MDTraj code that builds the backbone (N, CA, C; nanometers):
import mdtraj as md
import numpy as np

residues = "UNK UNK UNK UNK UNK UNK UNK UNK UNK UNK UNK UNK UNK UNK UNK UNK UNK UNK UNK UNK UNK UNK UNK UNK UNK UNK UNK UNK UNK UNK UNK UNK UNK UNK UNK UNK UNK UNK UNK UNK UNK UNK UNK UNK UNK UNK UNK UNK UNK UNK UNK UNK UNK UNK UNK UNK UNK UNK UNK UNK UNK UNK UNK UNK UNK UNK UNK UNK UNK UNK UNK UNK UNK UNK UNK UNK UNK UNK UNK UNK UNK UNK UNK UNK UNK UNK UNK UNK UNK UNK UNK UNK UNK UNK UNK UNK UNK UNK UNK UNK UNK UNK UNK UNK UNK UNK UNK UNK UNK UNK UNK UNK UNK UNK UNK UNK UNK UNK UNK UNK UNK UNK UNK UNK UNK UNK UNK UNK UNK UNK UNK UNK UNK UNK UNK UNK UNK UNK UNK UNK UNK UNK UNK UNK UNK UNK UNK UNK UNK UNK UNK UNK UNK UNK UNK UNK UNK UNK UNK UNK UNK UNK UNK UNK UNK UNK UNK UNK UNK UNK UNK UNK UNK UNK UNK UNK UNK UNK UNK UNK UNK UNK UNK UNK UNK UNK UNK UNK UNK UNK UNK UNK UNK UNK".split()
xyz = np.array([
    [0.8685, -0.4962, 1.5285],
    [0.9124, -0.6047, 1.4694],
    [0.9116, -0.7133, 1.5699],
    [0.8465, -0.8116, 1.5705],
    [0.8104, -0.9373, 1.6299],
    [0.9139, -1.0514, 1.5931],
    [0.9906, -1.0262, 1.5049],
    [1.0796, -1.1088, 1.4666],
    [1.0275, -1.1569, 1.3100],
    [1.1329, -1.2425, 1.2348],
    [1.1195, -1.2788, 1.1004],
    [1.2390, -1.2612, 1.0083],
    [1.2228, -1.3201, 0.9189],
    [1.3373, -1.3253, 0.8091],
    [1.3182, -1.2123, 0.7079],
    [1.4108, -1.1138, 0.7211],
    [1.4018, -1.0157, 0.5961],
    [1.5021, -1.0560, 0.4916],
    [1.5556, -1.1627, 0.4811],
    [1.6339, -1.2014, 0.3763],
    [1.5998, -1.2973, 0.2752],
    [1.4613, -1.3184, 0.2749],
    [1.3978, -1.4162, 0.1606],
    [1.3413, -1.2990, 0.0485],
    [1.2963, -1.3643, -0.0588],
    [1.2334, -1.2777, -0.1661],
    [1.0699, -1.2752, -0.1504],
    [1.0197, -1.3666, -0.0971],
    [0.8938, -1.3680, -0.0607],
    [0.8498, -1.3614, 0.0957],
    [0.7508, -1.2612, 0.1119],
    [0.6911, -1.2204, 0.2269],
    [0.5547, -1.3126, 0.2419],
    [0.5431, -1.4158, 0.3078],
    [0.4187, -1.4888, 0.3132],
    [0.3264, -1.4184, 0.4025],
    [0.2018, -1.4563, 0.4177],
    [0.1029, -1.3978, 0.5028],
    [0.1436, -1.4305, 0.6513],
    [0.2088, -1.5532, 0.6756],
    [0.2605, -1.5880, 0.8036],
    [0.3467, -1.4967, 0.8407],
    [0.4520, -1.4473, 0.7522],
    [0.5623, -1.3693, 0.7901],
    [0.5187, -1.2123, 0.8354],
    [0.4056, -1.1733, 0.7600],
    [0.3340, -1.0561, 0.7833],
    [0.2872, -1.0339, 0.9114],
    [0.2428, -1.1370, 0.9381],
    [0.1864, -1.1344, 1.1060],
    [0.3038, -1.1660, 1.2065],
    [0.4049, -1.2369, 1.1685],
    [0.5257, -1.2692, 1.2434],
    [0.5868, -1.1337, 1.2708],
    [0.6046, -1.0312, 1.1622],
    [0.6666, -0.9118, 1.1850],
    [0.5877, -0.8206, 1.2608],
    [0.4618, -0.8315, 1.2766],
    [0.3939, -0.7856, 1.3640],
    [0.2633, -0.6999, 1.3110],
    [0.2112, -0.7348, 1.1997],
    [0.1085, -0.6685, 1.1669],
    [-0.0241, -0.7258, 1.2378],
    [-0.1113, -0.6541, 1.2856],
    [-0.2434, -0.6781, 1.3615],
    [-0.3448, -0.6947, 1.2737],
    [-0.4067, -0.6243, 1.1901],
    [-0.4913, -0.6558, 1.0817],
    [-0.6245, -0.6629, 1.1753],
    [-0.6526, -0.6078, 1.2743],
    [-0.7803, -0.6344, 1.3333],
    [-0.8691, -0.5043, 1.3382],
    [-0.8401, -0.4015, 1.2438],
    [-0.9366, -0.3055, 1.2134],
    [-0.9132, -0.1854, 1.3407],
    [-0.8212, -0.1991, 1.4283],
    [-0.7989, -0.1022, 1.5046],
    [-0.6843, 0.0004, 1.4909],
    [-0.6934, 0.1195, 1.5124],
    [-0.5979, 0.2153, 1.4778],
    [-0.5020, 0.2210, 1.6083],
    [-0.3623, 0.2194, 1.5708],
    [-0.2615, 0.2367, 1.6475],
    [-0.1204, 0.2859, 1.6035],
    [-0.0582, 0.3699, 1.6831],
    [0.0498, 0.4352, 1.6173],
    [0.1643, 0.3329, 1.6701],
    [0.2811, 0.3704, 1.5746],
    [0.4173, 0.2710, 1.6218],
    [0.4496, 0.2920, 1.7544],
    [0.4388, 0.4169, 1.8133],
    [0.4858, 0.4471, 1.9573],
    [0.3888, 0.4090, 2.0515],
    [0.2695, 0.3695, 2.0093],
    [0.1702, 0.3092, 2.1052],
    [0.1901, 0.1581, 2.1252],
    [0.2495, 0.1139, 2.0257],
    [0.2858, -0.0495, 2.0175],
    [0.3977, -0.0571, 2.1082],
    [0.4984, 0.0020, 2.0903],
    [0.6277, 0.0069, 2.1698],
    [0.6735, 0.1433, 2.2184],
    [0.6357, 0.1587, 2.3457],
    [0.6876, 0.2925, 2.4010],
    [0.8166, 0.3140, 2.4007],
    [0.9105, 0.2148, 2.4034],
    [1.0537, 0.2147, 2.4273],
    [1.1273, 0.2243, 2.2627],
    [1.0526, 0.2162, 2.1736],
    [1.1286, 0.2207, 2.0284],
    [1.1670, 0.3685, 2.0033],
    [1.2664, 0.3995, 1.9366],
    [1.2998, 0.5416, 1.8907],
    [1.2557, 0.5563, 1.7624],
    [1.2976, 0.6881, 1.7150],
    [1.2671, 0.7198, 1.5833],
    [1.3869, 0.6498, 1.5004],
    [1.5074, 0.6574, 1.5412],
    [1.6075, 0.5985, 1.4726],
    [1.5986, 0.4682, 1.4406],
    [1.5434, 0.3845, 1.5427],
    [1.4967, 0.2366, 1.5126],
    [1.4178, 0.2081, 1.4060],
    [1.3104, 0.2993, 1.4229],
    [1.1924, 0.2991, 1.2934],
    [1.2609, 0.3145, 1.1798],
    [1.3249, 0.4217, 1.1673],
    [1.3821, 0.4761, 1.0251],
    [1.4903, 0.3669, 0.9777],
    [1.5273, 0.3127, 1.0759],
    [1.6479, 0.2063, 1.0038],
    [1.5788, 0.1127, 0.9307],
    [1.4648, 0.0858, 0.9477],
    [1.3977, -0.0066, 0.8593],
    [1.3166, 0.0461, 0.7502],
    [1.2691, 0.1702, 0.7805],
    [1.1834, 0.2532, 0.7021],
    [1.1986, 0.3941, 0.7045],
    [1.2946, 0.4591, 0.6259],
    [1.3481, 0.5891, 0.6505],
    [1.2116, 0.7135, 0.6592],
    [1.0994, 0.6948, 0.5917],
    [1.0192, 0.7749, 0.5672],
    [0.9107, 0.7671, 0.6888],
    [0.9346, 0.6664, 0.7768],
    [0.8239, 0.6392, 0.9027],
    [0.8579, 0.7330, 1.0034],
    [0.7495, 0.7650, 1.0725],
    [0.7483, 0.8521, 1.2039],
    [0.6945, 0.7473, 1.3172],
    [0.7049, 0.8195, 1.4482],
    [0.6427, 0.7316, 1.5509],
    [0.4977, 0.7539, 1.5608],
    [0.4501, 0.8614, 1.4810],
    [0.2968, 0.8631, 1.4691],
    [0.2337, 0.7888, 1.3897],
    [0.3033, 0.7261, 1.2880],
    [0.2508, 0.6488, 1.1754],
    [0.1752, 0.5240, 1.2328],
    [0.0668, 0.5075, 1.1436],
    [-0.0094, 0.3530, 1.1745],
    [0.0929, 0.2536, 1.1695],
    [0.0722, 0.1661, 1.2795],
    [0.1602, 0.0433, 1.2957],
    [0.1283, -0.0435, 1.1878],
    [0.0161, -0.0948, 1.1482],
    [0.0035, -0.1783, 1.0465],
    [0.0499, -0.1260, 0.8940],
    [0.0350, 0.0109, 0.8846],
    [0.1013, 0.0820, 0.7544],
    [0.2591, 0.0332, 0.7600],
    [0.3361, 0.0709, 0.8848],
    [0.4621, 0.0382, 0.8894],
    [0.4886, -0.0954, 0.8535],
    [0.4352, -0.1786, 0.9155],
    [0.4543, -0.3367, 0.8662],
    [0.4412, -0.3709, 0.7192],
    [0.3270, -0.3338, 0.6644],
    [0.3017, -0.3624, 0.5348],
    [0.4050, -0.2875, 0.4470],
    [0.4285, -0.1580, 0.4723],
    [0.5184, -0.0845, 0.3818],
    [0.6368, -0.1328, 0.3848],
    [0.6992, -0.1817, 0.5164],
    [0.8261, -0.2418, 0.5278],
    [0.8472, -0.3573, 0.4470],
    [0.7349, -0.4471, 0.4491],
    [0.7488, -0.5939, 0.3540],
    [0.7437, -0.5435, 0.2263],
    [0.6764, -0.4505, 0.1783],
    [0.6742, -0.3983, 0.0363],
    [0.8042, -0.3635, -0.0108],
    [0.8585, -0.2787, 0.0887],
    [0.9974, -0.2460, 0.0364],
    [1.1200, -0.3202, 0.0346],
    [1.0844, -0.4371, 0.1188],
    [1.2047, -0.5438, 0.1512],
    [1.2044, -0.6663, 0.0637],
    [1.0470, -0.6892, 0.0103],
    [1.0351, -0.8156, -0.0459],
    [0.9809, -0.7974, -0.2091],
    [1.0144, -0.8817, -0.2987],
    [0.9527, -0.8787, -0.4117],
    [0.8096, -0.9080, -0.4258],
    [0.7822, -1.0322, -0.3260],
    [0.6263, -1.0690, -0.3477],
    [0.5925, -1.0719, -0.1974],
    [0.4760, -0.9910, -0.1901],
    [0.4110, -0.9875, -0.0504],
    [0.2655, -1.0581, -0.0573],
    [0.2320, -1.1363, 0.0464],
    [0.0968, -1.1789, 0.0360],
    [0.0439, -1.1218, 0.1795],
    [-0.0563, -1.0494, 0.1623],
    [-0.1287, -0.9744, 0.2865],
    [-0.2430, -1.0658, 0.3315],
    [-0.2295, -1.1148, 0.4540],
    [-0.3262, -1.1996, 0.5039],
    [-0.4512, -1.1392, 0.5441],
    [-0.5715, -1.2237, 0.5765],
    [-0.6842, -1.1631, 0.5981],
    [-0.6807, -1.0854, 0.7197],
    [-0.7531, -0.9728, 0.7374],
    [-0.7400, -0.8837, 0.8206],
    [-0.8102, -0.7346, 0.7760],
    [-0.8048, -0.6456, 0.8685],
    [-0.8593, -0.4938, 0.8267],
    [-0.7346, -0.4275, 0.8708],
    [-0.6607, -0.3599, 0.7784],
    [-0.5289, -0.2945, 0.8098],
    [-0.5469, -0.1240, 0.8132],
    [-0.5559, -0.0655, 0.9048],
    [-0.5842, 0.0864, 0.9214],
    [-0.4266, 0.1367, 0.8450],
    [-0.4531, 0.2325, 0.7527],
    [-0.3453, 0.3170, 0.7158],
    [-0.3557, 0.4546, 0.6976],
    [-0.2584, 0.5356, 0.7215],
    [-0.2664, 0.6836, 0.7361],
    [-0.1689, 0.7500, 0.6219],
    [-0.0812, 0.6634, 0.5524],
    [-0.0140, 0.6903, 0.4552],
    [-0.0302, 0.6004, 0.3515],
    [0.0103, 0.6445, 0.2143],
    [-0.0099, 0.5360, 0.1265],
    [0.1064, 0.4194, 0.1345],
    [0.0658, 0.3103, 0.0717],
    [0.1555, 0.1893, 0.0661],
    [0.2299, 0.2214, -0.0874],
    [0.3345, 0.2312, -0.0826],
    [0.4181, 0.3033, -0.1755],
    [0.4881, 0.1860, -0.2627],
    [0.4730, 0.1884, -0.3795],
    [0.5490, 0.0903, -0.4648],
    [0.6566, 0.1652, -0.5466],
    [0.7756, 0.1705, -0.5521],
    [0.8415, 0.2616, -0.6260],
    [0.9925, 0.1583, -0.6878],
    [0.9510, 0.0284, -0.6608],
    [1.0660, -0.0430, -0.7281],
    [0.9949, -0.1554, -0.8351],
    [1.0750, -0.1899, -0.9246],
    [1.0344, -0.2838, -1.0166],
    [0.9883, -0.4027, -0.9795],
    [0.9003, -0.4819, -1.0416],
    [0.8920, -0.6454, -1.0444],
    [0.8227, -0.6726, -0.8982],
    [0.7468, -0.5891, -0.8314],
    [0.6798, -0.6272, -0.7182],
    [0.5379, -0.6748, -0.7558],
    [0.5107, -0.7957, -0.6560],
    [0.3832, -0.8558, -0.6501],
    [0.3262, -0.8354, -0.5343],
    [0.2077, -0.7784, -0.5048],
    [0.1163, -0.7658, -0.3801],
    [0.0059, -0.8371, -0.3932],
    [-0.0321, -0.9346, -0.3237],
    [-0.1524, -0.9946, -0.3415],
    [-0.2059, -1.0065, -0.1925],
    [-0.3481, -0.9674, -0.1930],
    [-0.4239, -0.9666, -0.0909],
    [-0.5074, -1.0975, -0.0840],
    [-0.4998, -1.1562, 0.0307],
    [-0.5816, -1.2820, 0.0507],
    [-0.7349, -1.2461, 0.0735],
    [-0.8152, -1.3160, 0.0643],
    [-0.9693, -1.3100, 0.0626],
    [-0.9990, -1.2547, 0.2041],
    [-1.0522, -1.1271, 0.1947],
    [-1.0999, -1.0602, 0.3368],
    [-0.9700, -0.9933, 0.3816],
    [-0.8717, -0.9733, 0.3049],
    [-0.7817, -0.8744, 0.3547],
    [-0.7906, -0.7144, 0.2991],
    [-0.8230, -0.6324, 0.3932],
    [-0.8715, -0.4993, 0.3623],
    [-0.7853, -0.3956, 0.4016],
    [-0.7560, -0.3084, 0.3101],
    [-0.6885, -0.1880, 0.3488],
    [-0.8018, -0.0667, 0.3788],
    [-0.7730, -0.0083, 0.4874],
    [-0.8838, 0.0738, 0.5385],
    [-0.8127, 0.2153, 0.5821],
    [-0.8515, 0.3128, 0.4952],
    [-0.7829, 0.4534, 0.5084],
    [-0.8379, 0.5239, 0.6306],
    [-0.7640, 0.5580, 0.7175],
    [-0.7916, 0.6189, 0.8457],
    [-0.8706, 0.7444, 0.8303],
    [-0.9581, 0.7564, 0.9223],
    [-1.0411, 0.8582, 0.9250],
    [-0.9641, 1.0184, 0.9210],
    [-0.9906, 1.0970, 0.8171],
    [-0.9268, 1.2174, 0.8193],
    [-0.7860, 1.2094, 0.7389],
    [-0.7630, 1.0896, 0.6784],
    [-0.6406, 1.0806, 0.5974],
    [-0.6785, 1.0965, 0.4472],
    [-0.6359, 1.2011, 0.3946],
    [-0.6757, 1.2148, 0.2351],
    [-0.5637, 1.1615, 0.1615],
    [-0.5355, 1.0282, 0.1560],
    [-0.4249, 0.9388, 0.0735],
    [-0.4665, 0.8566, -0.0219],
    [-0.3678, 0.8135, -0.0978],
    [-0.4166, 0.7188, -0.1764],
    [-0.3755, 0.5699, -0.0960],
    [-0.4504, 0.4715, -0.0866],
    [-0.4362, 0.3624, -0.0155],
    [-0.2958, 0.2882, -0.0955],
    [-0.2927, 0.2628, -0.2136],
    [-0.1791, 0.2295, -0.2740],
    [-0.1436, 0.3256, -0.3738],
    [-0.0149, 0.3560, -0.3884],
    [0.0446, 0.4410, -0.4806],
    [0.1667, 0.3561, -0.5642],
    [0.1542, 0.3790, -0.6902],
    [0.2572, 0.3062, -0.7664],
    [0.3430, 0.4226, -0.8258],
    [0.4576, 0.4242, -0.8167],
    [0.5433, 0.5395, -0.8656],
    [0.5330, 0.6643, -0.7701],
    [0.6205, 0.7458, -0.7794],
    [0.6324, 0.8634, -0.6812],
    [0.6846, 0.9913, -0.7503],
    [0.6142, 1.1033, -0.7239],
    [0.6658, 1.2222, -0.7631],
    [0.6169, 1.3430, -0.6613],
    [0.7376, 1.4106, -0.6283],
    [0.7294, 1.5300, -0.5394],
    [0.7863, 1.6414, -0.6074],
    [0.7530, 1.7508, -0.5635],
    [0.8550, 1.8668, -0.6242],
    [0.9945, 1.8724, -0.5735],
    [1.0107, 1.8032, -0.4609],
    [1.1574, 1.8048, -0.4003],
    [1.2504, 1.6936, -0.4492],
    [1.1747, 1.5862, -0.5084],
    [1.2589, 1.4653, -0.5702],
    [1.2269, 1.4490, -0.7121],
    [1.3355, 1.3700, -0.7632],
    [1.3140, 1.3093, -0.9025],
    [1.1899, 1.2122, -0.8831],
    [1.1298, 1.2062, -1.0051],
    [1.0137, 1.0973, -1.0188],
    [1.0935, 0.9590, -1.0027],
    [1.0029, 0.8621, -0.9255],
    [1.0322, 0.7307, -0.9200],
    [0.9208, 0.6465, -0.9744],
    [0.9757, 0.5748, -1.0780],
    [0.8876, 0.4786, -1.1382],
    [0.8897, 0.3405, -1.0981],
    [0.7718, 0.2697, -1.1380],
    [0.7737, 0.1187, -1.0980],
    [0.7187, 0.0443, -1.2211],
    [0.7968, -0.0590, -1.2484],
    [0.7595, -0.1348, -1.3823],
    [0.7268, -0.2715, -1.3492],
    [0.6473, -0.3451, -1.4266],
    [0.6021, -0.4819, -1.4034],
    [0.5611, -0.5126, -1.2816],
    [0.4657, -0.4325, -1.2175],
    [0.4176, -0.4613, -1.0762],
    [0.2725, -0.5160, -1.1000],
    [0.2227, -0.6062, -1.0105],
    [0.1071, -0.6636, -0.9997],
    [0.0537, -0.6370, -0.8506],
    [-0.0695, -0.6008, -0.8608],
    [-0.1520, -0.5704, -0.7312],
    [-0.2785, -0.6657, -0.7625],
    [-0.2942, -0.7792, -0.6725],
    [-0.3891, -0.8795, -0.7045],
    [-0.4844, -0.8712, -0.5717],
    [-0.6266, -0.8637, -0.6159],
    [-0.7194, -0.8587, -0.5291],
    [-0.7316, -0.7744, -0.4124],
    [-0.6918, -0.6343, -0.4232],
    [-0.7033, -0.5362, -0.3277],
    [-0.8446, -0.5075, -0.2938],
    [-0.8757, -0.5003, -0.1714],
    [-0.9986, -0.4487, -0.1072],
    [-0.9593, -0.3282, -0.0258],
    [-1.0198, -0.1989, -0.0593],
    [-0.9871, -0.0926, -0.0044],
    [-1.1132, -0.0216, 0.0455],
    [-1.1153, 0.0302, 0.1454],
    [-1.2194, 0.0944, 0.1787],
    [-1.1922, 0.2456, 0.2444],
    [-1.2506, 0.3600, 0.2035],
    [-1.2224, 0.4731, 0.2660],
    [-1.3226, 0.5427, 0.3480],
    [-1.3198, 0.6674, 0.3692],
    [-1.4163, 0.7392, 0.4334],
    [-1.4803, 0.8659, 0.3637],
    [-1.4870, 0.8363, 0.2402],
    [-1.5343, 0.9399, 0.1444],
    [-1.4187, 1.0316, 0.0756],
    [-1.2820, 1.0156, 0.1271],
    [-1.1924, 1.0743, 0.0743],
    [-1.0773, 1.0142, 0.0241],
    [-0.9759, 1.0614, -0.0471],
    [-0.8639, 0.9866, -0.0908],
    [-0.8952, 0.8997, -0.2128],
    [-0.7895, 0.8151, -0.2315],
    [-0.7969, 0.7352, -0.3624],
    [-0.7655, 0.6203, -0.3340],
    [-0.8420, 0.5135, -0.3998],
    [-0.8006, 0.3712, -0.3679],
    [-0.6622, 0.3413, -0.4216],
    [-0.6535, 0.3640, -0.5607],
    [-0.5230, 0.3033, -0.6092],
    [-0.4797, 0.4314, -0.6902],
    [-0.3604, 0.4829, -0.6918],
    [-0.3046, 0.5861, -0.7768],
    [-0.1678, 0.5481, -0.8380],
    [-0.1658, 0.5699, -0.9724],
    [-0.0434, 0.5366, -1.0457],
    [0.0088, 0.6647, -1.0748],
    [0.1281, 0.6975, -1.0171],
    [0.2171, 0.8380, -1.0606],
    [0.3436, 0.7985, -1.1028],
    [0.3707, 0.8261, -1.2391],
    [0.4844, 0.8088, -1.3059],
    [0.4949, 0.6351, -1.2935],
    [0.3937, 0.5795, -1.3207],
    [0.3820, 0.4447, -1.3563],
    [0.4769, 0.4123, -1.4861],
    [0.5533, 0.3005, -1.4677],
    [0.6470, 0.2678, -1.5719],
    [0.5581, 0.1706, -1.6505],
    [0.6054, 0.0639, -1.7360],
    [0.5515, -0.0144, -1.8186],
    [0.4869, -0.1425, -1.7598],
    [0.3783, -0.2154, -1.8064],
    [0.3287, -0.3114, -1.7654],
    [0.3028, -0.3566, -1.6130],
    [0.2280, -0.2396, -1.5757],
    [0.1903, -0.2553, -1.4299],
    [0.0403, -0.3177, -1.4469],
    [-0.0186, -0.3907, -1.3455],
    [-0.1397, -0.4678, -1.3640],
    [-0.1984, -0.4423, -1.2230],
    [-0.3363, -0.3917, -1.2037],
    [-0.4256, -0.4124, -1.0966],
    [-0.5154, -0.5102, -1.1328],
    [-0.5167, -0.6244, -1.0545],
    [-0.6116, -0.7381, -1.0912],
    [-0.7387, -0.7511, -0.9883],
    [-0.8545, -0.7414, -1.0044],
    [-0.9805, -0.7756, -0.9354],
    [-0.9928, -0.6787, -0.8087],
    [-0.9875, -0.5414, -0.8457],
    [-1.0164, -0.4446, -0.7193],
    [-1.1382, -0.4433, -0.6979],
    [-1.1473, -0.4385, -0.5425],
    [-1.2825, -0.3794, -0.4999],
    [-1.2599, -0.2687, -0.4013],
    [-1.3063, -0.1454, -0.4344],
    [-1.2857, -0.0178, -0.3647],
    [-1.3947, 0.0556, -0.3320],
    [-1.4245, 0.1005, -0.2195],
    [-1.5568, 0.1547, -0.1720],
    [-1.5352, 0.2895, -0.0831],
    [-1.6074, 0.3774, -0.1007],
    [-1.6322, 0.4953, -0.0288],
    [-1.4908, 0.5733, -0.0082],
    [-1.4454, 0.5810, -0.1551],
    [-1.3270, 0.6751, -0.1453],
    [-1.3471, 0.7912, -0.2639],
    [-1.3072, 0.9040, -0.2746],
    [-1.3230, 0.9998, -0.3524],
    [-1.2849, 0.9593, -0.4966],
    [-1.1807, 0.8943, -0.5085],
    [-1.1534, 0.8389, -0.6543],
    [-1.1179, 0.6819, -0.6304],
    [-1.1824, 0.5974, -0.7132],
    [-1.1247, 0.4451, -0.7032],
    [-1.0024, 0.4283, -0.7505],
    [-0.9641, 0.4556, -0.8719],
    [-0.8556, 0.4505, -0.9286],
    [-0.8174, 0.5519, -1.0068],
    [-0.6825, 0.6174, -0.9971],
    [-0.6409, 0.7157, -1.0590],
    [-0.5135, 0.6804, -1.1363],
    [-0.5342, 0.6832, -1.2630],
    [-0.3625, 0.6543, -1.3356],
    [-0.3544, 0.8145, -1.4087],
    [-0.2351, 0.8456, -1.3682],
    [-0.1596, 0.9640, -1.4430],
    [-0.0780, 0.9015, -1.5350],
    [-0.1370, 0.9042, -1.6673],
    [-0.0637, 0.8095, -1.7596],
    [0.0299, 0.9089, -1.8486],
    [0.1700, 0.8740, -1.8331],
    [0.2759, 0.9471, -1.9066],
    [0.3068, 0.8719, -2.0240],
    [0.3529, 0.7441, -1.9816],
    [0.4011, 0.6446, -2.0969],
    [0.3919, 0.5221, -2.0261],
    [0.4115, 0.3985, -2.0941],
    [0.4065, 0.2660, -2.0437],
    [0.2511, 0.2382, -2.0620],
    [0.2141, 0.1026, -2.0106],
    [0.0877, 0.0422, -2.0275],
    [0.0561, -0.0018, -1.8965],
    [-0.0606, 0.0338, -1.8611],
    [-0.1287, -0.0010, -1.7258],
    [-0.2442, -0.0671, -1.7676],
    [-0.2843, -0.1586, -1.6813],
    [-0.3942, -0.2356, -1.7005],
    [-0.4838, -0.2587, -1.5662],
    [-0.6049, -0.2612, -1.5657],
    [-0.6978, -0.2937, -1.4661],
    [-0.7852, -0.3917, -1.5158],
    [-0.7668, -0.5094, -1.4434],
    [-0.8346, -0.6485, -1.4927],
    [-0.9536, -0.6957, -1.3953],
    [-1.0521, -0.7386, -1.4470],
    [-1.1638, -0.7989, -1.3670],
    [-1.2065, -0.6979, -1.2535],
    [-1.2576, -0.5779, -1.2994],
    [-1.2926, -0.4685, -1.2315],
    [-1.4426, -0.5148, -1.1642],
    [-1.4613, -0.5791, -1.0752],
    [-1.5759, -0.6405, -1.0050],
    [-1.6713, -0.5308, -0.9565],
    [-1.6242, -0.4503, -0.8629],
    [-1.7078, -0.3561, -0.8409],
    [-1.6506, -0.2460, -0.7666],
    [-1.6939, -0.1237, -0.7882],
    [-1.6515, 0.0053, -0.7218],
    [-1.7813, 0.0654, -0.6753],
    [-1.7813, 0.0864, -0.5512],
    [-1.9014, 0.1516, -0.4832],
    [-1.8721, 0.3031, -0.4466],
    [-1.9360, 0.3880, -0.4932],
    [-1.9157, 0.5267, -0.4652],
    [-1.7855, 0.5784, -0.4976],
    [-1.7486, 0.5262, -0.5939],
    [-1.5873, 0.5754, -0.6381],
    [-1.5912, 0.5664, -0.7934],
    [-1.4891, 0.6299, -0.8496],
    [-1.4707, 0.6331, -1.0058],
    [-1.3279, 0.6078, -1.0307],
    [-1.3156, 0.6080, -1.1545],
    [-1.1829, 0.5783, -1.2227],
    [-1.1562, 0.7056, -1.2988],
    [-1.0390, 0.7572, -1.2552],
    [-0.9977, 0.8898, -1.3276],
    [-0.8638, 0.8756, -1.3951],
    [-0.8550, 0.8898, -1.5342],
    [-0.7410, 0.8762, -1.6103],
    [-0.7051, 1.0077, -1.6616],
    [-0.5824, 1.0516, -1.6193],
    [-0.5431, 1.1590, -1.6811],
    [-0.4123, 1.1707, -1.7821],
    [-0.4282, 1.1883, -1.8962],
    [-0.3133, 1.1720, -1.9999],
    [-0.2396, 1.3020, -1.9929],
    [-0.0934, 1.2707, -1.9522],
    [-0.0333, 1.4003, -1.9359],
    [0.0832, 1.3916, -2.0600],
])
top = md.Topology()
chain = top.add_chain()
for i, resn in enumerate(residues, 1):
    res = top.add_residue(resn, chain, resSeq=i)
    for name in ("N", "CA", "C"):
        top.add_atom(name, md.element.get_by_symbol(name[0]), res)
traj = md.Trajectory(xyz[None], top)
């Protein structure tokens, strides 16, 4: 954390950078950025984080968890965990040339709306908007996955390349939309009605 205001409702692209996101396409763990930071300090901001997580993921996920609106600035952000949206009324907008890049060897969904594990109760997200996401993988993983999506979620203008599945909706109830699907290269849309 390079400083910034966690009390606002909107996280501008300037704040994302001020909080410490690099977006330079290089892989770096939290502990490699700050060797003096402790697990307790990291988890105070983001309980699911570890010191071995990608630093850009940590900053972006912290912003998504703390703000209702996040503007992700131009840059290439390496992630090894999903950016998780599990609260209602979130709006994540990717600036032109803002790219999420799935770290090699990470079989994840770059963006996951809703959450379900055997150990936890399902968590839904309603009325969420993801605008202009550009996601690249290395032949594995999923671009955007909707698990236990609530109602009225929108993915607008996605560009997803070189992932196993481009967009994966596990539809239980609610209304999900993908709008302005410009290009999906070496990817597919998978919809499972459950």
